[in-house]
C-alpha positions in Angstrom: 28.1 -38.7 -18.3 29.5 -35.2 -18.8 29.7 -32.3 -16.4 27.3 -32.1 -13.5 25.6 -29.0 -15.0 25.4 -30.4 -18.5 21.7 -31.0 -18.4 21.0 -27.4 -17.3 23.4 -26.1 -19.9 21.7 -28.1 -22.7 18.2 -26.9 -21.5 19.4 -23.3 -21.5 20.9 -23.6 -25.0 17.7 -25.1 -26.5 15.5 -22.4 -24.8 17.8 -19.8 -26.2 17.4 -21.1 -29.7 13.6 -21.3 -29.6 13.1 -18.5 -27.0 10.5 -16.5 -29.1 8.5 -19.7 -29.9 8.3 -21.1 -26.4 4.7 -21.2 -25.2 3.6 -20.2 -28.7 3.4 -23.6 -30.3 6.7 -25.0 -28.9 7.6 -26.8 -25.7 11.2 -27.9 -25.1 12.7 -30.4 -22.6 16.4 -30.9 -23.1 16.5 -32.4 -26.6 12.8 -33.2 -27.0 10.7 -30.6 -28.9 6.9 -30.7 -28.9 5.0 -28.7 -31.5 1.3 -28.1 -31.2 -1.3 -26.2 -33.2 -5.1 -26.1 -33.8 -5.0 -27.0 -37.5 -2.7 -28.5 -40.1 -1.9 -25.2 -41.8 -0.7 -23.7 -38.5 1.3 -26.8 -37.7 3.0 -26.7 -41.1 3.9 -23.0 -40.6 5.3 -23.9 -37.2 7.3 -26.8 -38.7 8.9 -24.4 -41.2 10.0 -22.1 -38.3 11.4 -25.0 -36.3 13.4 -26.4 -39.3 14.6 -23.0 -40.3 15.8 -22.4 -36.7 17.6 -25.8 -36.6 19.3 -25.0 -39.9 20.4 -21.7 -38.6 22.0 -23.2 -35.5 23.3 -26.4 -37.2 21.0 -28.7 -35.3 20.3 -32.2 -36.7 17.1 -34.1 -36.2 16.8 -37.9 -36.1 14.2 -38.7 -38.7 13.2 -42.0 -37.1 12.5 -40.3 -33.8 10.3 -37.6 -35.3 6.5 -37.8 -35.4 4.4 -35.5 -37.7 0.6 -34.7 -37.6 0.0 -37.0 -34.6 -3.1 -36.5 -32.5 -1.4 -38.1 -29.5 2.3 -38.1 -28.8 4.5 -39.5 -26.1 6.6 -36.7 -24.5 8.5 -36.8 -21.3 7.0 -40.2 -20.3 3.4 -39.0 -20.8 0.8 -39.2 -23.5 -0.4 -35.8 -24.6 -3.5 -35.2 -26.7 -6.2 -32.6 -27.1 -8.2 -34.4 -24.4 -5.5 -34.0 -21.8 -2.4 -35.6 -20.3 -2.1 -39.2 -19.1 0.8 -41.4 -18.2 2.3 -43.8 -20.7 0.5 -47.1 -20.5 3.7 -49.1 -21.1 5.5 -47.4 -18.2 2.5 -47.9 -15.9 2.2 -51.5 -16.9 5.9 -52.0 -16.1 5.3 -50.7 -12.6 2.3 -52.9 -12.1 4.2 -56.0 -13.3 7.2 -55.4 -11.0 7.6 -58.4 -8.6 7.0 -57.9 -4.9 10.1 -56.1 -3.4 12.3 -58.3 -1.3 14.9 -55.8 -0.2 14.7 -52.3 1.0 16.5 -51.2 -2.2 13.7 -52.8 -4.3 11.1 -50.9 -2.3 13.0 -47.7 -2.6 13.2 -48.2 -6.4 9.5 -48.8 -6.6 8.5 -45.8 -4.6 10.9 -43.5 -6.6 9.4 -44.8 -9.8 5.7 -44.2 -8.8 6.6 -40.8 -7.4 6.7 -39.6 -11.0 2.9 -40.4 -11.3 1.8 -38.8 -8.0 0.1 -35.8 -9.5 -2.3 -38.2 -11.2 -3.0 -40.3 -8.1 -5.6 -39.4 -5.6 -4.6 -39.7 -2.0 -1.0 -40.6 -3.0 0.5 -40.0 0.4 -2.2 -41.9 2.2 -1.8 -44.9 -0.1 2.0 -45.0 0.2 2.2 -44.0 3.9 2.8 -47.6 5.2 5.4 -48.3 2.5 7.4 -45.2 3.3 7.2 -46.2 7.0 8.8 -49.6 6.2 11.5 -47.9 4.1 12.3 -45.5 6.8 12.8 -48.3 9.3 15.2 -50.0 6.9 17.1 -46.7 6.4 17.5 -46.5 10.2 18.9 -50.1 10.2 21.2 -49.4 7.3 22.2 -46.0 8.6 22.0 -44.5 5.1 19.4 -43.9 2.3 21.7 -45.2 -0.4 20.3 -48.1 -2.5 23.6 -50.0 -2.6 23.5 -50.6 1.2 19.7 -50.9 1.3 19.9 -53.9 -1.0 21.5 -55.8 1.8 18.5 -55.5 4.1 15.5 -57.7 3.7 12.0 -56.2 4.1 11.0 -59.0 6.5 13.7 -57.8 8.9 12.0 -54.4 9.0 8.5 -55.9 9.8 7.1 -56.4 6.4 3.6 -58.0 6.8 0.5 -58.9 4.8 -0.9 -55.4 5.4 2.1 -53.9 3.7 1.5 -56.3 0.7 -2.1 -55.1 0.6 -0.9 -51.5 0.7 1.4 -52.2 -2.3 -1.4 -53.8 -4.2 -3.6 -50.8 -3.5 -0.9 -48.6 -5.0 -0.9 -50.8 -8.1 -4.7 -50.5 -8.4 -4.3 -46.7 -8.1 -1.9 -46.8 -11.0 -4.5 -48.6 -13.2 -7.1 -46.0 -12.2 -5.1 -42.9 -12.6 -7.1 -39.8 -13.6 -6.1 -38.1 -16.9 -5.3 -34.4 -16.3 -6.9 -31.7 -18.4 -5.1 -28.9 -20.2 -5.4 -25.5 -18.5 -7.8 -23.2 -20.3 -7.7 -19.4 -20.1 -11.5 -19.2 -20.4 -12.3 -21.8 -17.7 -12.7 -21.1 -14.0 -10.0 -22.8 -11.9 -11.1 -24.2 -8.5 -8.9 -25.3 -5.5 -10.2 -27.8 -3.0 -7.9 -28.4 0.1 -8.5 -30.3 3.3 -6.6 -32.1 6.0 -7.1 -34.9 8.5 -5.1 -35.9 11.5 -2.2 -37.5 9.5 -2.5 -36.3 5.9 -3.5 -33.3 3.8 -4.6 -33.2 0.2 -5.6 -30.8 -2.5 -7.0 -30.9 -6.1 -7.1 -28.2 -8.7 -9.9 -28.4 -11.2 -11.4 -26.3 -14.0 -15.0 -25.9 -15.0 -17.0 -24.0 -17.5 -17.9 -20.5 -16.1 -21.6 -21.2 -16.7 -21.4 -24.2 -14.3 -20.5 -22.0 -11.3 -24.1 -21.3 -10.8 -25.0 -25.0 -10.5 -25.0 -26.9 -7.2 -21.6 -28.5 -6.3 -22.7 -32.0 -7.0 -23.8 -31.1 -10.6 -20.6 -29.3 -11.6 -18.4 -31.0 -14.1 -14.9 -30.6 -12.8 -11.9 -31.6 -14.9 -8.8 -32.1 -12.7 -5.5 -30.3 -13.4 -3.4 -31.6 -10.6 -3.6 -33.6 -7.4 -1.4 -32.8 -4.4 -1.0 -34.5 -1.0 1.3 -34.8 1.9 1.9 -36.4 5.3 2.2 -34.7 8.7 5.4 -35.9 10.4 7.4 -34.7 13.4 6.3 -31.4 14.9 3.7 -30.8 12.2 1.8 -33.9 13.3 1.1 -32.4 16.7 -0.7 -29.3 15.5 -4.4 -28.6 15.8 -6.6 -29.9 13.0 -7.6 -26.3 12.0 -3.9 -25.4 11.7 -3.4 -28.4 9.5 -6.3 -27.4 7.3 -4.8 -23.9 7.0 -1.5 -25.4 6.1 -3.1 -27.4 3.3 -4.4 -24.2 1.7 -1.1 -22.4 2.0 1.1 -25.3 0.8 -1.3 -26.0 -2.1 -1.2 -22.4 -3.3 2.6 -22.3 -3.0 3.3 -25.6 -4.9 0.5 -25.1 -7.5 1.2 -21.4 -8.1 1.8 -22.1 -11.8 -1.8 -23.0 -12.2 -3.3 -20.5 -9.8 -1.4 -17.4 -10.7 -3.7 -16.2 -13.6 -5.5 -12.9 -14.5 -8.9 -14.4 -13.8 -7.9 -15.7 -10.4 -9.2 -18.9 -8.9 -12.0 -20.1 -6.6 -10.9 -21.3 -3.2 -13.4 -23.8 -1.7 -12.9 -24.1 2.0 -14.6 -23.8 5.4 -14.3 -20.1 6.3 -13.0 -21.0 9.8 -9.6 -21.9 8.2 -9.2 -18.4 6.8 -10.4 -16.7 10.0 -7.8 -18.8 11.9 -5.0 -17.5 9.6 -6.1 -13.9 9.4 -7.1 -13.5 13.0 -5.1 -16.0 15.1 -5.7 -14.3 18.5 -9.4 -14.1 17.7 -9.5 -17.9 17.5 -7.2 -18.5 20.5 -6.4 -15.6 22.8 -3.6 -17.6 24.5 -1.9 -18.7 21.3 1.9 -18.7 21.5 3.6 -15.8 19.7 5.6 -18.0 17.4 2.5 -19.8 16.2 0.6 -16.5 15.6 3.6 -15.2 13.7 3.6 -18.3 11.5 -0.2 -17.8 10.7 0.4 -14.2 9.9 3.1 -15.2 7.4 0.7 -17.7 5.8 -2.0 -15.0 5.6 0.4 -12.5 3.9 1.4 -15.2 1.4 -2.2 -15.7 0.4 -2.8 -12.0 -0.1 -0.4 -12.0 -3.1 -2.9 -14.2 -5.0 -6.2 -13.2 -6.6 -9.0 -15.6 -5.5 -12.7 -15.8 -4.7 -13.5 -17.6 -1.5 -16.3 -20.1 -1.8 -17.6 -21.2 1.6 -17.9 -25.0 1.8 -18.9 -26.5 5.2 -16.7 -29.4 6.2 -19.5 -31.9 5.8 -19.9 -31.2 2.1 -16.2 -30.6 1.2 -16.1 -34.0 -0.6 -13.1 -33.3 -2.8 -10.9 -32.3 0.1 -12.1 -35.0 2.4 -11.5 -37.6 -0.3 -7.9 -36.5 -0.6 -7.0 -36.3 3.1 -8.9 -39.1 4.9 -8.5 -42.8 5.2 -11.4 -44.9 3.9 -13.8 -42.0 3.7 -17.2 -43.3 2.8 -19.7 -41.7 0.4 -20.7 -38.2 1.6 -24.4 -37.7 1.9 -25.5 -34.4 0.3 -26.5 -31.9 2.9 -29.8 -30.0 2.7 -28.0 -26.9 1.8 -25.8 -28.4 -1.0 -28.6 -27.8 -3.5 -28.1 -24.0 -2.9 -25.4 -21.9 -4.4 -22.5 -21.8 -2.0 -22.2 -18.4 -0.3 -19.5 -16.1 -1.6 -17.6 -14.6 1.3 -15.3 -12.5 -0.7 -15.1 -11.4 -4.4 -11.8 -10.2 -5.4 -12.6 -9.1 -9.0 -13.4 -5.6 -7.8 -11.6 -5.2 -4.5 -10.5 -1.6 -5.1 -13.6 0.4 -5.7 -11.8 3.7 -5.3 -9.6 2.8 -8.3 -12.3 1.4 -10.5 -13.1 3.3 -13.7 -16.8 3.0 -12.9 -16.5 4.5 -9.4 -17.8 8.1 -9.4 -16.5 10.4 -6.7 -19.3 12.4 -5.1 -19.2 16.1 -5.8 -21.0 19.2 -4.6 -22.6 19.5 -8.0 -24.1 16.1 -7.7 -25.4 16.8 -4.2 -26.7 20.2 -5.2 -28.7 18.6 -8.0 -30.4 16.3 -5.5 -31.1 19.2 -3.1 -32.8 21.2 -5.9 -35.1 18.3 -6.6 -38.6 19.3 -5.4 -39.3 15.8 -4.0 -36.7 16.4 -1.3 -37.9 19.8 -0.1 -40.5 18.3 2.3 -38.0 15.8 3.6 -35.5 18.5 4.2 -37.9 20.6 6.3 -38.8 17.5 8.3 -35.1 16.8 8.9 -34.6 20.3 10.2 -32.0 21.4 7.6 -32.0 24.7 5.8 -30.9 26.1 2.5 -27.5 27.9 2.6 -27.3 30.6 -0.1 -23.5 30.8 0.0 -22.9 27.1 -0.7 -26.2 26.5 -2.5 -26.7 23.3 -0.4 -29.0 22.1 2.3 -27.1 22.2 5.6 -27.8 21.1 9.1 -27.8 23.7 12.0 -24.2 22.6 12.7 -23.0 22.9 9.1 -23.1 19.3 7.8 -24.3 18.6 4.3 -27.6 16.8 4.3 -27.9 13.6 2.2 -31.5 12.5 1.3 -32.5 9.3 3.0 -33.3 7.4 -0.2 -30.0 8.4 -2.0 -28.6 5.0 -1.0 -26.1 4.8 -3.9 -24.6 8.2 -2.9 -24.5 7.1 0.8 -22.7 3.9 -0.1 -20.0 5.8 -2.1 -19.5 8.1 0.9 -19.1 5.1 3.2 -16.5 3.6 0.8 -14.4 6.8 0.9 -14.6 7.2 4.7 -13.8 3.5 5.3 -11.6 2.1 2.6 -8.5 3.3 0.7 -6.2 5.6 2.6 -8.7 5.6 5.5 -7.2 2.3 6.5 -10.5 0.3 7.0 -11.3 1.8 10.3 -14.0 0.5 12.6 -17.7 1.5 12.4 -17.6 4.2 15.1 -14.5 5.8 13.6 -15.9 5.7 10.1 -19.2 7.2 11.3 -17.4 9.9 13.2 -15.4 10.9 10.1 -18.6 11.0 8.0 -20.6 12.9 10.5 -18.1 15.8 10.5 -19.1 16.6 6.9 -22.4 14.9 6.1 -25.6 14.0 7.9 -28.5 11.7 7.3 -31.0 10.1 9.7 -29.8 6.4 9.5 -26.0 7.1 9.3 -24.9 5.1 12.3 -26.9 2.0 11.4 -25.9 2.3 7.7 -22.2 2.6 8.5 -22.3 -0.3 10.9 -23.9 -2.5 8.2 -21.4 -1.4 5.6 -18.4 -2.1 7.8 -19.7 -5.5 8.8 -20.0 -6.4 5.1 -16.6 -5.1 4.1 -14.9 -8.1 2.4 -11.4 -7.2 3.6 -12.4 -6.5 7.2 -14.2 -9.9 7.4 -10.8 -11.7 7.4 -8.7 -9.1 9.2 -10.9 -7.9 12.1 -9.6 -9.0 15.4 -11.3 -10.7 18.4 -11.3 -9.9 22.1 -8.0 -9.6 24.0 -7.9 -11.2 27.4 -7.9 -8.8 30.4 -4.4 -8.2 31.8 -3.5 -9.9 35.0 -3.3 -7.5 37.9 -3.3 -3.7 37.8 -2.1 -1.7 34.9 -0.2 1.6 34.8 -2.3 4.6 33.9 -1.0 8.0 32.8 -2.4 11.3 34.2 -0.8 13.7 31.7 0.8 13.6 28.2 4.3 12.1 27.9 4.2 10.6 31.3 3.9 7.0 30.3 5.4 5.4 27.1 4.4 2.0 25.8 6.6 0.4 23.1 7.0 -3.0 21.4 8.4 -4.6 18.2 5.8 -5.9 15.7 7.0 -8.7 13.4 6.1 -8.4 9.7 7.0 -10.2 6.5 10.2 -9.0 4.9 9.4 -6.1 2.7 10.9 -4.9 -0.6 13.4 -2.7 1.3 14.4 -5.4 3.7 12.2 -4.2 6.6 10.9 -7.0 8.8 9.7 -5.2 11.9 7.8 -2.1 13.1 8.8 -0.5 16.3 5.6 0.8 17.9 5.6 3.7 20.4 2.4 5.0 22.1 1.8 7.7 24.6 -0.2 6.4 27.5 -2.3 9.6 27.9 -3.0 11.1 24.5 -2.9 7.8 22.6 -0.4 9.4 20.1 1.3 6.6 18.1 4.6 6.6 16.2 5.6 3.7 13.9 9.2 3.1 12.9 10.0 0.6 10.1 13.2 -1.3 10.8 15.2 -4.1 9.3 16.1 -5.9 12.5 14.6 -6.0 16.0 17.8 -4.9 17.9 18.6 -3.0 21.1 20.3 -0.3 18.9 17.1 0.2 16.9 15.0 0.5 20.2 17.7 2.9 21.6 17.6 5.1 18.5 13.8 5.2 18.4 13.4 6.1 22.1 16.0 8.9 21.8 14.2 10.2 18.7 11.0 10.4 20.8 12.7 12.0 23.7 14.4 14.8 21.7 11.1 15.8 20.2 8.6 15.4 23.0 10.8 15.4 26.1 12.1 12.6 28.3 9.4 10.1 29.5 10.1 8.8 33.1 7.9 5.7 32.9 8.3 3.0 30.3 6.2 -0.2 29.7 7.2 -3.1 27.4 7.5 -6.8 27.2 10.7 -8.8 28.1 12.1 -9.4 24.7 15.8 -9.6 24.4 15.9 -6.6 22.1 14.4 -4.5 24.9 15.5 -6.1 28.1 19.2 -5.7 27.8 22.2 -3.6 29.0 21.9 -0.9 26.3 18.3 0.0 27.2 19.1 -0.5 30.9 21.9 2.1 30.7 19.7 4.5 28.9 17.1 4.1 31.6 19.6 4.7 34.3 21.1 7.7 32.6 17.6 9.3 32.2 16.4 8.3 35.7 13.4 6.5 34.2 11.6 3.4 35.5 11.1 0.5 33.1 8.1 -1.7 33.9 8.2 -5.2 32.2 5.0 -7.1 31.6 4.5 -10.7 32.4 6.2 -13.1 30.0 4.1 -14.9 27.4 1.1 -12.7 28.0 1.2 -10.0 25.3 -2.2 -8.7 26.3 -0.6 -7.5 29.6 0.8 -4.6 27.5 -2.6 -4.2 25.9 -2.2 -0.5 25.2 0.4 -1.1 22.5 -0.9 -4.6 21.5 -4.1 -2.9 20.3 -2.0 -0.7 18.0 -0.2 -3.8 16.7 -3.5 -5.4 15.8 -4.7 -2.3 14.1 -1.5 -2.0 12.1 -1.7 -5.6 10.9 -5.4 -5.2 10.1 -4.9 -2.0 8.1 -1.8 -3.3 6.3 -3.6 -6.6 5.3 -6.8 -4.8 4.2 -4.9 -2.2 2.2 -2.7 -4.8 0.5 -5.8 -6.8 -0.4 -7.7 -3.7 -1.6 -4.9 -2.5 -3.8 -4.0 -6.0 -5.1 -0.3 -5.7 -4.0 2.1 -8.4 -2.9 2.7 -8.7 0.8 6.3 -7.5 0.4 5.0 -4.0 -0.5 3.8 -3.3 3.0 6.5 -0.7 3.9 
């Protein structure tokens, strides 16, 4: 048998020999080499390179095991041709002809064998769910998953019934009707459909011609690349349906990343509620437990490292996802809206307008050219603005630069600068306030509000309402009288940071953010002392009851400084709403900026 790592060593040696050819006409799996080319001349040239490399390293090829100029070859148990990839008929027929299992070992062998074909079987986990349930009962009786002991247990002793036989026959039928998988194409558009039901989740990745994206869903010609499915068991089975649907999206992108991580990105077909649930958990459920909200935030950050276009598909027309996740789903009737093009909620092709080559930064020269246009002179007088000789611009009485009302393209660029980029995707009022300090036009508040509402990044990061705190809250009457602080959990960054310690003055609203690796009492102690030595000692503190804050270290600091530490009610983060609002704004800004700049989530620090 050789050493336990002999297979990995052999694979590494072969890849080292053909390293410059891998992916360029050569695929290697241990001692099997697959060559491919578009025409005979290119294939002959590739054959010369392979033979020369074999001669150089002293490799010998078995002539009887070689195939040349074949349009379809068997490789790694699958038949590969220009049309796609399908499983070897002899192997599939062997699985179909297997006699009915009598022992738990026979059933385990059958399930392990068909598991190889699962990426070509729709609803694999749903089809095999009952069989796995029988096998798990036998494993409990045997006390081990090893086949040698499972062979001693008859299936009838574990409750094998006619329904289980019917389930096994359904699996055999699925083997006969397996769908061939297409070869990934760099010019095609890749689509991901994912959905979940109460007990199962499923996903399918397909590709279509770019011209077909404009067609209604039912007229698009999708060629499948991979099927994926799973079963909810244990704690995961007790989650809400919308959480299961969100899990289906995240798990699909994680396991099928090799198909989805591409320069052109992919199209994610889903009900937008699933994304809102992930990117704004408290907006969907204000009383959500902290651990669940943190989990959803981690899911959201993992999605932000991918490039995708969200295609809104209502649940009633998500036929691909429903077919993969539901038991006995009947034919889906086309909805009235299915004939229309599905609405695009977010387009990620140009998510960073400030960094696009086509983006033109506004300049005084451009605005001056507009102001000198005779058609705007009458509008300027009506708006009450006057010509300023020093700046050679039309200014309002308070000194703001006037923007003509029909210069919508210029107004939009100004909104982009005031809202996106380093501005941190602020709200409509803050964006309008920043703009109004320098510019003025009649419809600015309404235009800014419309612009912010249509921001693609803010759609999935904007928060909902926070419940009102129970009882009275502490209110500061002067700066540095009341200090709110809290730890904010983040995804582990490139530098190892996993938390942000947030401090906020109760009167001025001044905020300080401290990036830290761990949420510990030492970190809280050091951050508080740093605040006190710069601004003076604060005698009134407000925080939650986390172990990193409610401990002997902080208690001794409080006693030494003569301060009072007010703890909010447990499991009600909104009770410390002053700092929780900052936490939400930090998360919103970080997610929006990462999305805009196309950075991975680990770059947040």
